[in-house]
N, C-alpha and C positions, 0 to 999 in steps of 0.2 A: 475486519469486523464483519457486520451483517452483509450479506450479498443480496441484492434485488435484481430480478430479471423479468422482463415482459415480451411476449410475442403476439402481435397483431398481423394476421394475414388478411388481405383486403382484395376482392375480386378474384380470388383464385382458390378452387376448392381444395380444402385440406380435411383428411379424416381425423376424428377425435383422436385417434391412436398416434397419428403423426404429431398432433399439436401436443399431446403429452410428452412425446419423445423429444420435442424441441424445447419444452420447459425443463425436463429432467436433464438433458445435455447442458442446458445453460446454467443450471445449478452445480453441476459436476465441474464446469470450468470455474466456478467461484468458490469450490470446496477449499482452496488454498487460503482464502481470507480468514479461515477459522469459523467454526460453527458447532452448535449442540443440537438442533433441531432444523426441520425444514418443513415447507408447505407450499401448495399451489391452489389456485382457483381456476376453474373453467366453467363455460356455460352448460345449462342443462340441455337445452335443445337449440337447434338452429331456428325452430319456428318461434322467433320472438316478436315482439310487438312492433319492431321497426320493419318487418317484411311487409311487403306490399300486398301478398295475398291474405293478410291478416288485418281485421279492423283495429284502429288504435286503442279500442277499449279492452281488447284481448290482453289479459295480464300475462307477462312472461314469468316463467318459471325461475325460482330462484337460483343463483350459481352455485356449483358444487365446491366445497371447500374441503381440502384434504390436509392434514397436518399431522406431523409424527416427530417424536423425540428420536434422536439418534442420529445416524448418517442418512445420506440420500438413499442409498439401496434399501433402507429400512422403509422410507418414504414410498419409493417405488413399489415394493412389496406390498405395503398396506394399501396404495392406491387401487393397484390392479385387484386386491382382494375385495375391496369395498365396491369396486366397479362391478365385479361378479355378483356381489351380493344385492345390489339394486338393479341388476340387469340393464346397466348402462350400454348403449350400442356403441362400440369402439370404432365401427366403420361408418358412423354418421358422418355425412359432409357438411362443412361449413365454408360458405364463400367467403364470409368475413366473420372473424372471432377474435376476441381478446382475452389473452391468458396472462395471469400473473404468478411469479414465484418468488421463493424467499429462503434464505439460509439465515438462521438466527444465532447470534452469539449473546448469551443471556447477560443482561445488565439490571433488569427489573423482572424479579421473579424466576424461579428455577426452570431448568430444561423441562417442559412438559407440553403436551399438545395444546392445552388451554392457553399457554403462553407464546406459542409459535404463530407465525404469521402465515397467511394474511389474517389480520384482526377484523372483527366484523361489527357492523352497527346493531346487530340483533339476530334473532332466529331466522328472518327472511333474507339475510345478507344483501340488504338493499345497497349498502356501501361497504366496499372492502379496501384495505389498505396494506401495503408492504411498505416498511419503514427501516432505514438505516440511520442511526443517530440517537440522540437523547432530547426528549421533550422536558425542559426543565421546569415548567409551570403546570405539568400535567395534574399534580394533585388539586390545584386550584380549579382547574377546568373539570376534572372529576367530581369535586363537590358541587359545582354548578349544575353538571348533568344529573347527579343524583337527585337534586332537588326538583328537577324536572321529570323525575320518574325513570330515569334509565337505570339499568342493573348492569353490573359488570361481572365478567367470569374470570379475567386475568388478572395477574399482578403487575401487567406490563404499562409502561407510560404511552405505548401506542394505541391501546384501545380507545382513549379518548379522541382520537382523530377521526374514525368512521362514525362514531357516535355523535360527535360535533357536527359532522356533514350531514347527518340525517336530521339533527334538530335544526339546522340552518335551512335544509331543503324543506321541512315541514312547516317552519315559520314563513318561508318565503311563498309557498303555495297557499298559506291560509290567507296572505295579504295581498296576493297578485295571481295573475294568470298562470305563471309559471317562472322559472329560473334555469338558467343554463347552467351545465356542469362547470364551466369555467368560474362563473360567478359564486357557485357553492365552494369550490375549492380556495378561491380568493379570500372568501370571507373566513373560512377555516384558518387559512394561512396568517390572516390578521390577528388571529388569537394565540398562534403558537410561538413558544419562546425556545430557544436552543438550537441544536444543529440536527439537520435532517436531510435525507433524500426520500421522496414519497413517491409512490405511484397509486392512483386511485382507480377503482373500478366500480361501477354502479348498475344495478338492476334497472334504474330510472333512465339510464344513457346506454343502451346496449350498443356493443361493437365500438366503444369509445374507451380511451384511457387518457389520464392526465398525470403528468410527472412535473414535479417541482423540487427546488433544492436550496437549502441554506447550509453551507459548510461541508456537507457530505458530498462525495462524487457521484455523477450520474451522467450518462450519455445516450444518445439516440443513434440508432443504426438503421440505414435505409437501403433495401435491395429492390430495386425496380425489375420485375422479372422480363420486360421487354427490351431492356437496354442492349446496346450493341457491345458486345464483348471487346471489340477492338478499341473503344473509346478511351480506356485507361481513366485518367482523372479529369479529362476534359468534359466538364458538365457545367451547365448554367447553375448559378447560384440558388435560384428558386425551383428549379426544374423538379426536385424531388420532395419539396415541401408544399407546393401548391395542391389544391384539391383537383383530383382528375379521376377518370374510371379505370386508369391503367392498373392492371394486377401489380401488387407490390407486397412486400413484407416489410414490417416496421419491428424494431428491437429496442427495448430499453434495458440498460444493464449498469451495474455499479462500476464495471471497467470494460476494457477492450477485449479481455480474454475470452468473454462469453459471446462476442459479436464477430470477431475477426474471421471465423469459420464460416460466416454467412455473408458478410459484406466488409469492405473496407471504407465504405463511405459513411462519415459519422458526423454528428453534431454534439459537441460538448457543451452540456447545458451549465449555464453559469448561475451564481447565487441569485436568487430573487426571480428567476425566470419560471414561468408556468407554460408547460408544452402540452397542448391539447391535440390528441390524434384523434381525427374524425374524418370519414368519407375520404380516405386514402390521402390525406393531407395533415399538415402539422401547422398549427397556429401558435405564435409564441407571443406571450404577455410578459411585461416586466413588472414585477411587484416590488414597490418601494415603499418603505414605512419608516417613520421617525417620529419623534416627540416635537411637537410645536413650542412656540415659545410661551404658551399659556399652560404647558403641560398635557395638552390634549394629543390624543394619538391621531396621527395623520398617516393616511395611506394613498398611494397613486398608482394608477396602471397605465401601461402605454404598450402599444403593439409594435413589435420589433421584427426585423428581417435579418436573418442570419444565413451564411453559406455553410455548406457541407465542406469538412476536410477529408483527407485520406490518411488512413492508419498506416504507419510505416513499421508494420510487423507481419510475420508470416505465421501461418498455422503451425509449421514445424516447430517454431520457437516455444510453443505451449505443449508440445508433446514430449514425452519421455525418452522417445526414441529406443535404444536398447539397453538403456541404464534401468536399474530397478526403482530408483526414487528420483525425485525432481533435485533434491539437496546434492545427491551424488553427481547427477548430470551437470549441475551448476558449478559444483567445485572442478569438475573437468573442463567446463567450457571457458575457464579464467583465461589461459593464453589467448583464446580468441577474442573474448570480451575486452580484455586489455588492449589488444590491437585495435578492436573497433573504437574503443574510447580515445586512443591516441591518433587515429587516421585523420589526416589533414591538418593536425594541430602542431605537430613538431616538423621543424623545417632545418634540415641538414644539408647545407648546399655542396658541401665537399669536404676533404680531409683539412684543408687550410683555410676554409671559409667559416663564415659566422654560423652559429647554431642558434635557433630561437624558438619560441612558442607563439603561436597565434590562436587566440581564443575570440572568435568573431563576436560572440554574445557580450564581451566585456571591454573591447577596444575602445570605445567611446567614453568609458567610465575610468580608464585606469588612472587618469591624472588626478580624478578626484579622490580615488582609492589611495593613491600614495600620499595625499595630503591630509588623510584621515588622522582624527585624535588617537583612534584605536580601531582594531579589528576585532569584531566579536563573532565567535562561531557559536551557533545556536542548533541543537538537535536533540534526538531522543535515542537511546539504545545504541545500536550498531552505528548509526550515522554519527551520534556523538563520539563514538570511539574513533571513527575514521578521521574526524575533525581533529582529535586529540593527537592522532599520529603525525598529522601535517602541521601541527602548531609549531615545532622547533624550526622547521626549514623556512616556514613564512615569516617567523620572526628574524631568522638569520639573513634572508635575502631582502626583505623589505625595510628592516629597522623600525617597524611600527609595532608598538605593544599588542600583543594578541590575547584576549580572555576568551574563556570557555563558559558557556552556559547550557545547562539542562533546560528545555524549554518549559517544563512544568514549574521548575524552581524559579525561574526568572519572573514568571507570572505570580506566584505566590508571594514572592518579595516585593514585586513592582520595582525591580531593580533599575538603576538609571541607564537610560539610553539617550544618547545626544545627537544633535544634528549633525556633528562633526565625525560621527562614527559610521564606520561601515559595518553593516550586520550581514553575516552570511548564513543562510538557512540551509541545512542540510537534511534531506529527506528523500529516500528510495522512491516511495510512491508519490510525493508531492502533496500528499493529502493528510498528513499526520496532524491530527486535531490540535495538540498542544503547540506544535511548530507553527501552524496556521494562526492560531491565537497570538503567539509571540510575534508573528510577523505583522498582524493588525497593530500590535502594541509598538513596535518599531516604527512602523509607517505614521502612526499618529505623533510620535515623537521627532519625525521629521529626519531620521537617518537613512542613509542610502542603503537599500536592501537587495542582497544578492541572492539568487537561488541556484542550488546544486541538486539536481533531482535525476531521476531515470525515466521520468513519465512526461512526454510531450504534451502539453495543453493541460497539466494538472494545475490545481489551485495555486501553488507556490510558483510554479513556472509563469503563471498569467499575472500574478500580483506582485512579483518583485520588479525592481527596476531594470535589472539585467541579470544575467545568469550563464550557467553552462549544464548542458544535458550531458549525463555520463554516458549513455549510449551503451549500457551494458547489455541490453536485450532483456527480454521478459524474464522476471525471476519469480517462480511459483512456489518454491520452498519457502515455509515461514521463516526458517532460519536463513538470514541473508549471508551469502557468500560472495558470489561475484561482484554484487553491487558494492560491497565493503571495499574490495581491492580497486575497483574502478573509481570509487569516491576518493581514495587516497591519491591515486595518479592524477585525477583532475585536480585536487587540491595542491598537489607537487607543481603541475603545470601553472596553476593560478599563482602560486609563490614565484615562479620564474617570470611570469608576465609582469606581476607586480613589481619584483625586484628590479627590473629593467636591466639593460645590457651595459653595466658599467665595467671599467677596466679592472677594478678591484676584485670583482667576483666572476670575472671571465672564465677562469680555469674551472672554478666550482660549478658554474652553470652549465658549461659544455660536458663536464664529467657526469652531471645528472642527467642531461639530454641523452649523452650516449647510453646511460644505464636505462633510461626508458625505453630506448630502441631495443635493447637486449632482454628487457624483462620478461616479455612473453616466453622466451627460450628458457630462461631461469626457472619460471613457473612450470614449465613442462618437466624441467630436471627433478624439481622438489615433488612433483605428483608421482614420481617413481617410488617415493616412500610409502605408498598406499599399503602394501603388504606389511610393512615394518610397523605402521600405525595400527594396522588389524592386530598384529600380534601383542602390540602394547595394550590395546583395548581387551583383550582376553585376560591380560593380567589385572586388569582394573575393574572388571566387570562386577565384582562384588563390593567394591568400595562405596562407602557413603559421601565422601568428602574428597576434594581435589583443591589444592592451592596452586596459584601460577603467580611467579614473581617476575617482574620486569621493571625496567627504568629507562630513562631517555626515550627515544623513539619507540622503544618497545614496552613501554608502560601500558600504551594502548593495546598492544598485543596480548598482554596479560589479561587486560579487562575483556577483549573481544573472545580470546581463547576461552575463558572461564565462562563468558555469556553463552557460547556455543554449547558448551557441555551442559550447563543447567538448563537451555532452552530445550533442546531435544532429547538428551539423555536422562534428563530429570534427576541429576545428580547434583548435590551441593557443591558449587566451585565458586572460587573467589579469586579474582585478580587483584595483586597487591603491589603497590609501589615498592620496590626493594629497599628503598632508602628508609622505609617505615617499618622495616622488618622487627627491629629491636624495641619498637613502641607499641608491642602487643602481640603481633602475629607469631613471634618466636616461642611463645607460651604453648602453641598448638603443635609444636614440632615434636615428634617421636619416630620410632622405627617403624610404624605402621601407616601414618599419613603419607599419601603420595604427594609430592611437591615438584612442579615444573618450574624451572629456571631458565629463562631466556638469557642467554649470554653469547650473543654473536658478536662480532668485531665492530666496535664503534668507540666512540668517547668514553663510554661507561663500563668498557669491557673489564678493566682491572678492578672496578668496584663490585662487578658481578662475581668476579673471581673469589673476592672476599667474602661475599655472601654464600657462595657455595661451600667455602671452606668452614664457616660458622654453622652452616646447616649440618655439614658432614660431621663436625666435631659433637653435635647433639644427636648424631644417629639418624639424621633425616633419611627418608626413603626418596632418594633424588632421581629425577629425569631431566637432563640437561640438553638444551637446544644451543648448539654452537655452529660456528663457521666450519666448513669443511678443513680438516687438517689440525683442528685445535682440540681434538678429544683428549689427548694426553695433558694438554694444559688446564682444562677445565676438570678433569676428571682423573686424576693421578690414581695409578694402581687398580685401575678398572673398578672404582668403589661405587659408580653409579651407572645408570643407563644413559646412553648418549644418542641424540638425534643430530646428525650432520646435515646442514643445509648450505646451498650455495652462497658466497658472499656477493653482496652488490652494494651500490652506493647507500650510506646509512640511513638517508631520508627514504629509500626504497626498500629497505629490509623488512619493515613490517608487512609488506605485500608477500614476500618469500615466507617470513617466519609464521604467519597465520595459517598458511595452507596445512601444514601437517596438524595443527590443532583443529582445523575444520574437519580433516580426515579421522582424527581420532574421535571427535565427537560424534561423527557419522557412524562409525564402526561400533562405538560404544552403545549408540541407540539402537541399531539393528540387533546386536547381540543381546541387548536387555529386554529385546521384544517390544520396543515401543514403536509409534507411529512417527517416522522420520520427517514427513512432509507437513503433519498437522499435529505438532506437539499439544499436550493437554493444556487447556485453557488459553492457549495463545492465538492471536489473529495476525494476519499477514500486515494489513494496514489498519493501524489504529486510529479510526475515524471518530472516536467519542472520547471524552476525557474520562 
């Protein structure tokens, strides 16, 4: 969804041009999250009221705010054009400066400069805010502020925040000698409901920033410019957070991608924390609010001390390299990402010795999981499909009933979750809004909660009782590819771990483990179908619809393949359970509608052969995916187009089968002239409901 970024240089001279470039590059690193407009705010002059050479009565000039509909390059062009018009000196030096930036994904109000962020308290830009999330009570706050004489320019929920900050500031200064920036923000937070990550900048508190969050992701990056390069990660907990005169650069961002090129030393801001950047240090207050016994609203704050952590990612992971698009790169990275996912977790001691799985994050909870009344998978979109692909093998090996829940639907129904349940939350980002709310719901009901995410330190990783990181590496393309296949592999390993090493399933377990070891090579083999998928895409370029039939393990493949096509190629596509073909979908079949049937060798193979025959009898335009050597079995007389893929263990076949569909979706998108990495109206991390 929205991306927020801030850059504060302390005691180090930076030209305004350099500051702008850092802010623009930060936004470029957040582009993949999805957006329709962007904006930044910078100071007017380095000669502000906080400078010793100016008296305190000297009024600082309002910050400059630049906002633009469209992509970041449109913002860059408009900023430099406006800078030229107002004759703003790009070479002016700032020893300390705080700038903020934002990419907006429209939720309240159309994409337009007035609705873009930073949102402001008024013409003087006394308070500026960038926001990721949704304020659910903004209408009530807006009515109150209107009664106090405030006027609104945008249709956003965000505009109430800086105006509320000004209202709090003005009232406090009427009644007392003054109020600190933190006090203003804490009072604003006390009135906000919903999910948010916020960064505040104020004319009244120059060279300071405040960040706070509830639900939406936010982190602080710290780069001390005098540190010894050989120190690595050996640093004291408070060294980079205490106030001192050492030159440093501080960064705030929605995620690590915008920070890692500057520093790997970060603090993941937690819900309810208020981080105040001032005088080269960061003070952290914990804001806690609840309703008391009398229905009165209670709030408490306390100071906390936190340690920095080290990002385990490299800048190269977020670059495209020699590939044209991130999605293409990530499809081709799957052999390596799968290897990384399995590294250290598969144990094969020798040809005649036992083979097992070790998931360190789960080992203390396996007995509890095995005794569960049921296992519930909860996810959204691709993550849900990955869990669906793994459900059959988990049921087979564990003997525990497994149910599937789409996070939003579970919340809408308030479906039953029991203390005896194990609930597995699957999310690439670990910040998916509906999945997080479902996690809160499950925790309230006393269930054991397991997280499967790709993001260390994410909300799901922090708030579940135990879990597994999929270690697929940074995924920038909005359409998930390598995270999907790594999620399936992790859940297969989860099934092996829960199932235990019993004599009855020993042969099956060992065959799966051998299959996991060989899986990266099988994926490399199937990637050789790239040109074949490109040729197929050329035949489908003008089509309006596509059906994908699958069953058993590959029902998930049908859903995920169809999802990829609709996400990026903007073509209507539908994944259908083949067993439901006669219950409606058969009416759509004619000689024009392209239909993909996944019919690789497994327990459902003969049933899929029957489906193909029935579709062929109705002159269906068939594209059949089958195991190598089965072309004549599934498509006699060469009556349809065949895609042959390597055969692996049935529970691993969805990993192989989805790759040609990923390639097809990619090539369809390129040939149709659409944006592969940033599909229309979609965001990478859905952090609002």
